[in-house]
N, CA, C and O atoms as a Maestro MAE file, in Angstrom:
{
 s_m_m2io_version
 :::
 2.0.0
}

f_m_ct {
 s_m_title
 :::
 protein
 m_atom[268] {
  # First column is atom index #
  i_m_mmod_type
  r_m_x_coord
  r_m_y_coord
  r_m_z_coord
  i_m_residue_number
  s_m_chain_name
  s_m_pdb_residue_name
  s_m_pdb_atom_name
  i_m_atomic_number
  :::
  1 25 2.370 -20.991 9.569 1 A "MET " " N  " 7
  2 3 3.060 -19.751 9.834 1 A "MET " " CA " 6
  3 2 2.769 -19.287 11.250 1 A "MET " " C  " 6
  4 15 1.675 -19.498 11.774 1 A "MET " " O  " 8
  5 25 3.746 -18.660 11.852 2 A "SER " " N  " 7
  6 3 3.549 -18.176 13.207 2 A "SER " " CA " 6
  7 2 2.839 -16.823 13.182 2 A "SER " " C  " 6
  8 15 2.743 -16.164 12.147 2 A "SER " " O  " 8
  9 25 2.352 -16.439 14.342 3 A "GLN " " N  " 7
  10 3 1.650 -15.162 14.449 3 A "GLN " " CA " 6
  11 2 2.601 -14.005 14.174 3 A "GLN " " C  " 6
  12 15 2.198 -13.005 13.581 3 A "GLN " " O  " 8
  13 25 3.853 -14.124 14.594 4 A "ASN " " N  " 7
  14 3 4.822 -13.054 14.358 4 A "ASN " " CA " 6
  15 2 5.095 -12.871 12.870 4 A "ASN " " C  " 6
  16 15 5.239 -11.740 12.405 4 A "ASN " " O  " 8
  17 25 5.167 -13.955 12.124 5 A "THR " " N  " 7
  18 3 5.410 -13.871 10.687 5 A "THR " " CA " 6
  19 2 4.252 -13.183 9.982 5 A "THR " " C  " 6
  20 15 4.466 -12.330 9.122 5 A "THR " " O  " 8
  21 25 3.039 -13.545 10.336 6 A "LEU " " N  " 7
  22 3 1.867 -12.925 9.716 6 A "LEU " " CA " 6
  23 2 1.745 -11.457 10.105 6 A "LEU " " C  " 6
  24 15 1.364 -10.626 9.280 6 A "LEU " " O  " 8
  25 25 2.062 -11.135 11.349 7 A "SER " " N  " 7
  26 3 2.024 -9.741 11.781 7 A "SER " " CA " 6
  27 2 3.074 -8.921 11.037 7 A "SER " " C  " 6
  28 15 2.810 -7.787 10.637 7 A "SER " " O  " 8
  29 25 4.249 -9.486 10.854 8 A "PHE " " N  " 7
  30 3 5.304 -8.812 10.102 8 A "PHE " " CA " 6
  31 2 4.849 -8.552 8.668 8 A "PHE " " C  " 6
  32 15 5.093 -7.473 8.127 8 A "PHE " " O  " 8
  33 25 4.191 -9.531 8.049 9 A "PHE " " N  " 7
  34 3 3.692 -9.364 6.688 9 A "PHE " " CA " 6
  35 2 2.641 -8.262 6.633 9 A "PHE " " C  " 6
  36 15 2.610 -7.487 5.677 9 A "PHE " " O  " 8
  37 25 1.783 -8.182 7.643 10 A "GLY " " N  " 7
  38 3 0.778 -7.115 7.705 10 A "GLY " " CA " 6
  39 2 1.417 -5.745 7.807 10 A "GLY " " C  " 6
  40 15 1.004 -4.812 7.118 10 A "GLY " " O  " 8
  41 25 2.419 -5.616 8.658 11 A "ILE " " N  " 7
  42 3 3.131 -4.338 8.803 11 A "ILE " " CA " 6
  43 2 3.861 -3.988 7.520 11 A "ILE " " C  " 6
  44 15 3.878 -2.828 7.109 11 A "ILE " " O  " 8
  45 25 4.459 -4.976 6.890 12 A "LEU " " N  " 7
  46 3 5.195 -4.745 5.654 12 A "LEU " " CA " 6
  47 2 4.285 -4.208 4.548 12 A "LEU " " C  " 6
  48 15 4.672 -3.290 3.825 12 A "LEU " " O  " 8
  49 25 3.098 -4.761 4.409 13 A "ILE " " N  " 7
  50 3 2.207 -4.305 3.344 13 A "ILE " " CA " 6
  51 2 1.659 -2.913 3.651 13 A "ILE " " C  " 6
  52 15 1.421 -2.132 2.730 13 A "ILE " " O  " 8
  53 25 1.454 -2.589 4.931 14 A "ILE " " N  " 7
  54 3 1.029 -1.237 5.292 14 A "ILE " " CA " 6
  55 2 2.131 -0.232 4.973 14 A "ILE " " C  " 6
  56 15 1.849 0.856 4.472 14 A "ILE " " O  " 8
  57 25 3.371 -0.582 5.256 15 A "LEU " " N  " 7
  58 3 4.491 0.295 4.922 15 A "LEU " " CA " 6
  59 2 4.610 0.494 3.414 15 A "LEU " " C  " 6
  60 15 4.951 1.583 2.953 15 A "LEU " " O  " 8
  61 25 4.329 -0.558 2.647 16 A "ALA " " N  " 7
  62 3 4.366 -0.438 1.186 16 A "ALA " " CA " 6
  63 2 3.324 0.563 0.705 16 A "ALA " " C  " 6
  64 15 3.588 1.346 -0.207 16 A "ALA " " O  " 8
  65 25 2.142 0.542 1.312 17 A "VAL " " N  " 7
  66 3 1.093 1.501 0.949 17 A "VAL " " CA " 6
  67 2 1.557 2.923 1.253 17 A "VAL " " C  " 6
  68 15 1.366 3.826 0.439 17 A "VAL " " O  " 8
  69 25 2.159 3.121 2.411 18 A "VAL " " N  " 7
  70 3 2.613 4.458 2.803 18 A "VAL " " CA " 6
  71 2 3.695 4.966 1.854 18 A "VAL " " C  " 6
  72 15 3.674 6.129 1.454 18 A "VAL " " O  " 8
  73 25 4.640 4.096 1.493 19 A "VAL " " N  " 7
  74 3 5.728 4.499 0.596 19 A "VAL " " CA " 6
  75 2 5.178 4.895 -0.774 19 A "VAL " " C  " 6
  76 15 5.572 5.923 -1.325 19 A "VAL " " O  " 8
  77 25 4.282 4.096 -1.318 20 A "VAL " " N  " 7
  78 3 3.704 4.405 -2.632 20 A "VAL " " CA " 6
  79 2 2.863 5.676 -2.554 20 A "VAL " " C  " 6
  80 15 2.867 6.475 -3.490 20 A "VAL " " O  " 8
  81 25 2.144 5.871 -1.452 21 A "LEU " " N  " 7
  82 3 1.354 7.087 -1.281 21 A "LEU " " CA " 6
  83 2 2.257 8.319 -1.287 21 A "LEU " " C  " 6
  84 15 1.963 9.298 -1.974 21 A "LEU " " O  " 8
  85 25 3.331 8.279 -0.543 22 A "ILE " " N  " 7
  86 3 4.240 9.429 -0.470 22 A "ILE " " CA " 6
  87 2 4.881 9.700 -1.828 22 A "ILE " " C  " 6
  88 15 4.973 10.854 -2.247 22 A "ILE " " O  " 8
  89 25 5.324 8.651 -2.518 23 A "ARG " " N  " 7
  90 3 5.927 8.849 -3.844 23 A "ARG " " CA " 6
  91 2 4.910 9.407 -4.832 23 A "ARG " " C  " 6
  92 15 5.247 10.265 -5.647 23 A "ARG " " O  " 8
  93 25 3.679 8.931 -4.768 24 A "GLY " " N  " 7
  94 3 2.638 9.411 -5.666 24 A "GLY " " CA " 6
  95 2 2.286 10.864 -5.406 24 A "GLY " " C  " 6
  96 15 2.113 11.646 -6.341 24 A "GLY " " O  " 8
  97 25 2.181 11.227 -4.126 25 A "LEU " " N  " 7
  98 3 1.886 12.620 -3.796 25 A "LEU " " CA " 6
  99 2 3.033 13.543 -4.193 25 A "LEU " " C  " 6
  100 15 2.808 14.653 -4.673 25 A "LEU " " O  " 8
  101 25 4.247 13.081 -3.992 26 A "LYS " " N  " 7
  102 3 5.410 13.881 -4.387 26 A "LYS " " CA " 6
  103 2 5.389 14.120 -5.898 26 A "LYS " " C  " 6
  104 15 5.624 15.236 -6.359 26 A "LYS " " O  " 8
  105 25 5.112 13.079 -6.650 27 A "SER " " N  " 7
  106 3 5.052 13.202 -8.100 27 A "SER " " CA " 6
  107 2 3.881 14.093 -8.521 27 A "SER " " C  " 6
  108 15 3.994 14.868 -9.471 27 A "SER " " O  " 8
  109 25 2.762 13.977 -7.809 28 A "PHE " " N  " 7
  110 3 1.575 14.774 -8.127 28 A "PHE " " CA " 6
  111 2 1.836 16.256 -7.904 28 A "PHE " " C  " 6
  112 15 1.512 17.079 -8.761 28 A "PHE " " O  " 8
  113 25 2.419 16.604 -6.760 29 A "PHE " " N  " 7
  114 3 2.651 18.010 -6.449 29 A "PHE " " CA " 6
  115 2 3.817 18.600 -7.233 29 A "PHE " " C  " 6
  116 15 3.904 19.815 -7.412 29 A "PHE " " O  " 8
  117 25 4.709 17.734 -7.699 30 A "LYS " " N  " 7
  118 3 5.820 18.210 -8.514 30 A "LYS " " CA " 6
  119 2 5.300 18.749 -9.839 30 A "LYS " " C  " 6
  120 15 5.830 19.714 -10.389 30 A "LYS " " O  " 8
  121 25 4.247 18.103 -10.339 31 A "GLY " " N  " 7
  122 3 3.646 18.545 -11.599 31 A "GLY " " CA " 6
  123 2 4.584 18.321 -12.761 31 A "GLY " " C  " 6
  124 15 5.422 17.419 -12.742 31 A "GLY " " O  " 8
  125 25 4.434 19.143 -13.759 32 A "GLY " " N  " 7
  126 3 5.322 19.034 -14.900 32 A "GLY " " CA " 6
  127 2 4.622 18.524 -16.133 32 A "GLY " " C  " 6
  128 15 3.447 18.800 -16.373 32 A "GLY " " O  " 8
  129 25 5.377 17.770 -16.909 33 A "ASP " " N  " 7
  130 3 4.882 17.313 -18.209 33 A "ASP " " CA " 6
  131 2 3.939 16.120 -18.080 33 A "ASP " " C  " 6
  132 15 3.600 15.677 -16.983 33 A "ASP " " O  " 8
  133 25 3.542 15.632 -19.212 34 A "ILE " " N  " 7
  134 3 2.597 14.512 -19.279 34 A "ILE " " CA " 6
  135 2 3.181 13.252 -18.647 34 A "ILE " " C  " 6
  136 15 2.451 12.491 -18.013 34 A "ILE " " O  " 8
  137 25 4.471 13.020 -18.806 35 A "GLU " " N  " 7
  138 3 5.109 11.822 -18.245 35 A "GLU " " CA " 6
  139 2 4.988 11.797 -16.726 35 A "GLU " " C  " 6
  140 15 4.731 10.744 -16.143 35 A "GLU " " O  " 8
  141 25 5.171 12.942 -16.082 36 A "GLU " " N  " 7
  142 3 5.045 13.009 -14.623 36 A "GLU " " CA " 6
  143 2 3.611 12.736 -14.184 36 A "GLU " " C  " 6
  144 15 3.381 12.083 -13.166 36 A "GLU " " O  " 8
  145 25 2.650 13.236 -14.954 37 A "LYS " " N  " 7
  146 3 1.253 12.999 -14.615 37 A "LYS " " CA " 6
  147 2 0.895 11.530 -14.779 37 A "LYS " " C  " 6
  148 15 0.136 10.985 -13.978 37 A "LYS " " O  " 8
  149 25 1.433 10.886 -15.807 38 A "LYS " " N  " 7
  150 3 1.194 9.456 -16.007 38 A "LYS " " CA " 6
  151 2 1.821 8.651 -14.874 38 A "LYS " " C  " 6
  152 15 1.227 7.695 -14.377 38 A "LYS " " O  " 8
  153 25 3.030 9.049 -14.472 39 A "LYS " " N  " 7
  154 3 3.710 8.358 -13.376 39 A "LYS " " CA " 6
  155 2 2.910 8.498 -12.083 39 A "LYS " " C  " 6
  156 15 2.742 7.530 -11.342 39 A "LYS " " O  " 8
  157 25 2.423 9.697 -11.818 40 A "SER " " N  " 7
  158 3 1.625 9.934 -10.617 40 A "SER " " CA " 6
  159 2 0.351 9.096 -10.637 40 A "SER " " C  " 6
  160 15 -0.035 8.529 -9.615 40 A "SER " " O  " 8
  161 25 -0.298 9.015 -11.788 41 A "ASN " " N  " 7
  162 3 -1.522 8.233 -11.916 41 A "ASN " " CA " 6
  163 2 -1.255 6.746 -11.681 41 A "ASN " " C  " 6
  164 15 -2.030 6.075 -11.000 41 A "ASN " " O  " 8
  165 25 -0.164 6.236 -12.242 42 A "LYS " " N  " 7
  166 3 0.181 4.815 -12.055 42 A "LYS " " CA " 6
  167 2 0.494 4.516 -10.591 42 A "LYS " " C  " 6
  168 15 0.114 3.466 -10.075 42 A "LYS " " O  " 8
  169 25 1.189 5.443 -9.922 43 A "LEU " " N  " 7
  170 3 1.495 5.246 -8.504 43 A "LEU " " CA " 6
  171 2 0.227 5.236 -7.664 43 A "LEU " " C  " 6
  172 15 0.113 4.452 -6.722 43 A "LEU " " O  " 8
  173 25 -0.714 6.087 -7.992 44 A "MET " " N  " 7
  174 3 -1.962 6.106 -7.232 44 A "MET " " CA " 6
  175 2 -2.797 4.847 -7.500 44 A "MET " " C  " 6
  176 15 -3.478 4.355 -6.601 44 A "MET " " O  " 8
  177 25 -2.748 4.333 -8.716 45 A "GLN " " N  " 7
  178 3 -3.421 3.065 -9.006 45 A "GLN " " CA " 6
  179 2 -2.778 1.928 -8.217 45 A "GLN " " C  " 6
  180 15 -3.474 1.060 -7.692 45 A "GLN " " O  " 8
  181 25 -1.457 1.935 -8.137 46 A "LEU " " N  " 7
  182 3 -0.739 0.931 -7.351 46 A "LEU " " CA " 6
  183 2 -1.101 1.049 -5.875 46 A "LEU " " C  " 6
  184 15 -1.241 0.039 -5.186 46 A "LEU " " O  " 8
  185 25 -1.254 2.280 -5.387 47 A "ARG " " N  " 7
  186 3 -1.631 2.490 -3.993 47 A "ARG " " CA " 6
  187 2 -2.993 1.886 -3.687 47 A "ARG " " C  " 6
  188 15 -3.175 1.245 -2.652 47 A "ARG " " O  " 8
  189 25 -3.942 2.087 -4.580 48 A "VAL " " N  " 7
  190 3 -5.286 1.535 -4.369 48 A "VAL " " CA " 6
  191 2 -5.227 0.008 -4.332 48 A "VAL " " C  " 6
  192 15 -5.881 -0.620 -3.500 48 A "VAL " " O  " 8
  193 25 -4.448 -0.586 -5.230 49 A "PHE " " N  " 7
  194 3 -4.303 -2.042 -5.237 49 A "PHE " " CA " 6
  195 2 -3.646 -2.525 -3.945 49 A "PHE " " C  " 6
  196 15 -4.088 -3.514 -3.362 49 A "PHE " " O  " 8
  197 25 -2.603 -1.842 -3.497 50 A "LEU " " N  " 7
  198 3 -1.928 -2.239 -2.255 50 A "LEU " " CA " 6
  199 2 -2.833 -2.068 -1.047 50 A "LEU " " C  " 6
  200 15 -2.773 -2.865 -0.111 50 A "LEU " " O  " 8
  201 25 -3.672 -1.033 -1.055 51 A "GLN " " N  " 7
  202 3 -4.626 -0.863 0.037 51 A "GLN " " CA " 6
  203 2 -5.614 -2.019 0.076 51 A "GLN " " C  " 6
  204 15 -5.958 -2.509 1.151 51 A "GLN " " O  " 8
  205 25 -6.065 -2.451 -1.082 52 A "PHE " " N  " 7
  206 3 -6.970 -3.596 -1.147 52 A "PHE " " CA " 6
  207 2 -6.293 -4.833 -0.565 52 A "PHE " " C  " 6
  208 15 -6.893 -5.561 0.224 52 A "PHE " " O  " 8
  209 25 -5.049 -5.067 -0.955 53 A "CYS " " N  " 7
  210 3 -4.296 -6.215 -0.428 53 A "CYS " " CA " 6
  211 2 -4.104 -6.093 1.078 53 A "CYS " " C  " 6
  212 15 -4.224 -7.083 1.801 53 A "CYS " " O  " 8
  213 25 -3.807 -4.891 1.555 54 A "ALA " " N  " 7
  214 3 -3.609 -4.677 2.986 54 A "ALA " " CA " 6
  215 2 -4.888 -4.971 3.762 54 A "ALA " " C  " 6
  216 15 -4.840 -5.568 4.837 54 A "ALA " " O  " 8
  217 25 -6.020 -4.556 3.226 55 A "ILE " " N  " 7
  218 3 -7.291 -4.821 3.893 55 A "ILE " " CA " 6
  219 2 -7.547 -6.321 3.971 55 A "ILE " " C  " 6
  220 15 -7.978 -6.827 5.006 55 A "ILE " " O  " 8
  221 25 -7.282 -7.030 2.880 56 A "LEU " " N  " 7
  222 3 -7.467 -8.480 2.887 56 A "LEU " " CA " 6
  223 2 -6.566 -9.153 3.922 56 A "LEU " " C  " 6
  224 15 -7.012 -10.025 4.667 56 A "LEU " " O  " 8
  225 25 -5.303 -8.745 3.963 57 A "VAL " " N  " 7
  226 3 -4.359 -9.339 4.915 57 A "VAL " " CA " 6
  227 2 -4.784 -9.041 6.346 57 A "VAL " " C  " 6
  228 15 -4.782 -9.935 7.192 57 A "VAL " " O  " 8
  229 25 -5.143 -7.806 6.620 58 A "LEU " " N  " 7
  230 3 -5.537 -7.437 7.992 58 A "LEU " " CA " 6
  231 2 -6.833 -8.110 8.411 58 A "LEU " " C  " 6
  232 15 -6.979 -8.496 9.571 58 A "LEU " " O  " 8
  233 25 -7.773 -8.258 7.491 59 A "MET " " N  " 7
  234 3 -9.001 -8.984 7.816 59 A "MET " " CA " 6
  235 2 -8.696 -10.457 8.063 59 A "MET " " C  " 6
  236 15 -9.289 -11.075 8.947 59 A "MET " " O  " 8
  237 25 -7.776 -11.020 7.289 60 A "GLY " " N  " 7
  238 3 -7.372 -12.404 7.518 60 A "GLY " " CA " 6
  239 2 -6.711 -12.579 8.878 60 A "GLY " " C  " 6
  240 15 -6.985 -13.542 9.593 60 A "GLY " " O  " 8
  241 25 -5.837 -11.637 9.227 61 A "LEU " " N  " 7
  242 3 -5.197 -11.706 10.546 61 A "LEU " " CA " 6
  243 2 -6.221 -11.576 11.660 61 A "LEU " " C  " 6
  244 15 -6.130 -12.271 12.672 61 A "LEU " " O  " 8
  245 25 -7.186 -10.700 11.485 62 A "ALA " " N  " 7
  246 3 -8.225 -10.533 12.500 62 A "ALA " " CA " 6
  247 2 -9.073 -11.802 12.634 62 A "ALA " " C  " 6
  248 15 -9.471 -12.176 13.737 62 A "ALA " " O  " 8
  249 25 -9.341 -12.455 11.511 63 A "ALA " " N  " 7
  250 3 -10.146 -13.677 11.556 63 A "ALA " " CA " 6
  251 2 -9.374 -14.822 12.205 63 A "ALA " " C  " 6
  252 15 -9.955 -15.636 12.923 63 A "ALA " " O  " 8
  253 25 -8.085 -14.885 11.958 64 A "ILE " " N  " 7
  254 3 -7.272 -15.979 12.502 64 A "ILE " " CA " 6
  255 2 -6.988 -15.789 13.979 64 A "ILE " " C  " 6
  256 15 -7.120 -16.723 14.770 64 A "ILE " " O  " 8
  257 25 -6.594 -14.569 14.354 65 A "TYR " " N  " 7
  258 3 -6.124 -14.335 15.713 65 A "TYR " " CA " 6
  259 2 -7.073 -13.515 16.578 65 A "TYR " " C  " 6
  260 15 -6.746 -13.210 17.725 65 A "TYR " " O  " 8
  261 25 -8.218 -13.160 16.064 66 A "GLY " " N  " 7
  262 3 -9.154 -12.363 16.823 66 A "GLY " " CA " 6
  263 2 -10.103 -13.160 17.694 66 A "GLY " " C  " 6
  264 15 -10.968 -12.587 18.355 66 A "GLY " " O  " 8
  265 25 -9.952 -14.453 17.701 67 A "LYS " " N  " 7
  266 3 -10.884 -15.309 18.469 67 A "LYS " " CA " 6
  267 2 -10.587 -15.298 19.935 67 A "LYS " " C  " 6
  268 15 -11.276 -15.961 20.710 67 A "LYS " " O  " 8
  :::
 }
 m_bond[267] {
  # First column is bond index #
  i_m_from
  i_m_to
  i_m_order
  :::
  1 1 2 1
  2 2 3 1
  3 3 4 2
  4 3 5 1
  5 5 6 1
  6 6 7 1
  7 7 8 2
  8 7 9 1
  9 9 10 1
  10 10 11 1
  11 11 12 2
  12 11 13 1
  13 13 14 1
  14 14 15 1
  15 15 16 2
  16 15 17 1
  17 17 18 1
  18 18 19 1
  19 19 20 2
  20 19 21 1
  21 21 22 1
  22 22 23 1
  23 23 24 2
  24 23 25 1
  25 25 26 1
  26 26 27 1
  27 27 28 2
  28 27 29 1
  29 29 30 1
  30 30 31 1
  31 31 32 2
  32 31 33 1
  33 33 34 1
  34 34 35 1
  35 35 36 2
  36 35 37 1
  37 37 38 1
  38 38 39 1
  39 39 40 2
  40 39 41 1
  41 41 42 1
  42 42 43 1
  43 43 44 2
  44 43 45 1
  45 45 46 1
  46 46 47 1
  47 47 48 2
  48 47 49 1
  49 49 50 1
  50 50 51 1
  51 51 52 2
  52 51 53 1
  53 53 54 1
  54 54 55 1
  55 55 56 2
  56 55 57 1
  57 57 58 1
  58 58 59 1
  59 59 60 2
  60 59 61 1
  61 61 62 1
  62 62 63 1
  63 63 64 2
  64 63 65 1
  65 65 66 1
  66 66 67 1
  67 67 68 2
  68 67 69 1
  69 69 70 1
  70 70 71 1
  71 71 72 2
  72 71 73 1
  73 73 74 1
  74 74 75 1
  75 75 76 2
  76 75 77 1
  77 77 78 1
  78 78 79 1
  79 79 80 2
  80 79 81 1
  81 81 82 1
  82 82 83 1
  83 83 84 2
  84 83 85 1
  85 85 86 1
  86 86 87 1
  87 87 88 2
  88 87 89 1
  89 89 90 1
  90 90 91 1
  91 91 92 2
  92 91 93 1
  93 93 94 1
  94 94 95 1
  95 95 96 2
  96 95 97 1
  97 97 98 1
  98 98 99 1
  99 99 100 2
  100 99 101 1
  101 101 102 1
  102 102 103 1
  103 103 104 2
  104 103 105 1
  105 105 106 1
  106 106 107 1
  107 107 108 2
  108 107 109 1
  109 109 110 1
  110 110 111 1
  111 111 112 2
  112 111 113 1
  113 113 114 1
  114 114 115 1
  115 115 116 2
  116 115 117 1
  117 117 118 1
  118 118 119 1
  119 119 120 2
  120 119 121 1
  121 121 122 1
  122 122 123 1
  123 123 124 2
  124 123 125 1
  125 125 126 1
  126 126 127 1
  127 127 128 2
  128 127 129 1
  129 129 130 1
  130 130 131 1
  131 131 132 2
  132 131 133 1
  133 133 134 1
  134 134 135 1
  135 135 136 2
  136 135 137 1
  137 137 138 1
  138 138 139 1
  139 139 140 2
  140 139 141 1
  141 141 142 1
  142 142 143 1
  143 143 144 2
  144 143 145 1
  145 145 146 1
  146 146 147 1
  147 147 148 2
  148 147 149 1
  149 149 150 1
  150 150 151 1
  151 151 152 2
  152 151 153 1
  153 153 154 1
  154 154 155 1
  155 155 156 2
  156 155 157 1
  157 157 158 1
  158 158 159 1
  159 159 160 2
  160 159 161 1
  161 161 162 1
  162 162 163 1
  163 163 164 2
  164 163 165 1
  165 165 166 1
  166 166 167 1
  167 167 168 2
  168 167 169 1
  169 169 170 1
  170 170 171 1
  171 171 172 2
  172 171 173 1
  173 173 174 1
  174 174 175 1
  175 175 176 2
  176 175 177 1
  177 177 178 1
  178 178 179 1
  179 179 180 2
  180 179 181 1
  181 181 182 1
  182 182 183 1
  183 183 184 2
  184 183 185 1
  185 185 186 1
  186 186 187 1
  187 187 188 2
  188 187 189 1
  189 189 190 1
  190 190 191 1
  191 191 192 2
  192 191 193 1
  193 193 194 1
  194 194 195 1
  195 195 196 2
  196 195 197 1
  197 197 198 1
  198 198 199 1
  199 199 200 2
  200 199 201 1
  201 201 202 1
  202 202 203 1
  203 203 204 2
  204 203 205 1
  205 205 206 1
  206 206 207 1
  207 207 208 2
  208 207 209 1
  209 209 210 1
  210 210 211 1
  211 211 212 2
  212 211 213 1
  213 213 214 1
  214 214 215 1
  215 215 216 2
  216 215 217 1
  217 217 218 1
  218 218 219 1
  219 219 220 2
  220 219 221 1
  221 221 222 1
  222 222 223 1
  223 223 224 2
  224 223 225 1
  225 225 226 1
  226 226 227 1
  227 227 228 2
  228 227 229 1
  229 229 230 1
  230 230 231 1
  231 231 232 2
  232 231 233 1
  233 233 234 1
  234 234 235 1
  235 235 236 2
  236 235 237 1
  237 237 238 1
  238 238 239 1
  239 239 240 2
  240 239 241 1
  241 241 242 1
  242 242 243 1
  243 243 244 2
  244 243 245 1
  245 245 246 1
  246 246 247 1
  247 247 248 2
  248 247 249 1
  249 249 250 1
  250 250 251 1
  251 251 252 2
  252 251 253 1
  253 253 254 1
  254 254 255 1
  255 255 256 2
  256 255 257 1
  257 257 258 1
  258 258 259 1
  259 259 260 2
  260 259 261 1
  261 261 262 1
  262 262 263 1
  263 263 264 2
  264 263 265 1
  265 265 266 1
  266 266 267 1
  267 267 268 2
  :::
 }
}
């Protein structure tokens, strides 16, 4: 894979984290019934998982191209 492809993948996963964060916060502040709270909780769990993936990808990019 080229450096541009890996960089694009890194940016893409960071954008995914931001999108899930915004949707989760919107759902959290909207409040409401139990279903909304469950949805907000699931979105925040997804955000944590995506952040973990983003950290792994960025550390991999740093290890490959940081030399």
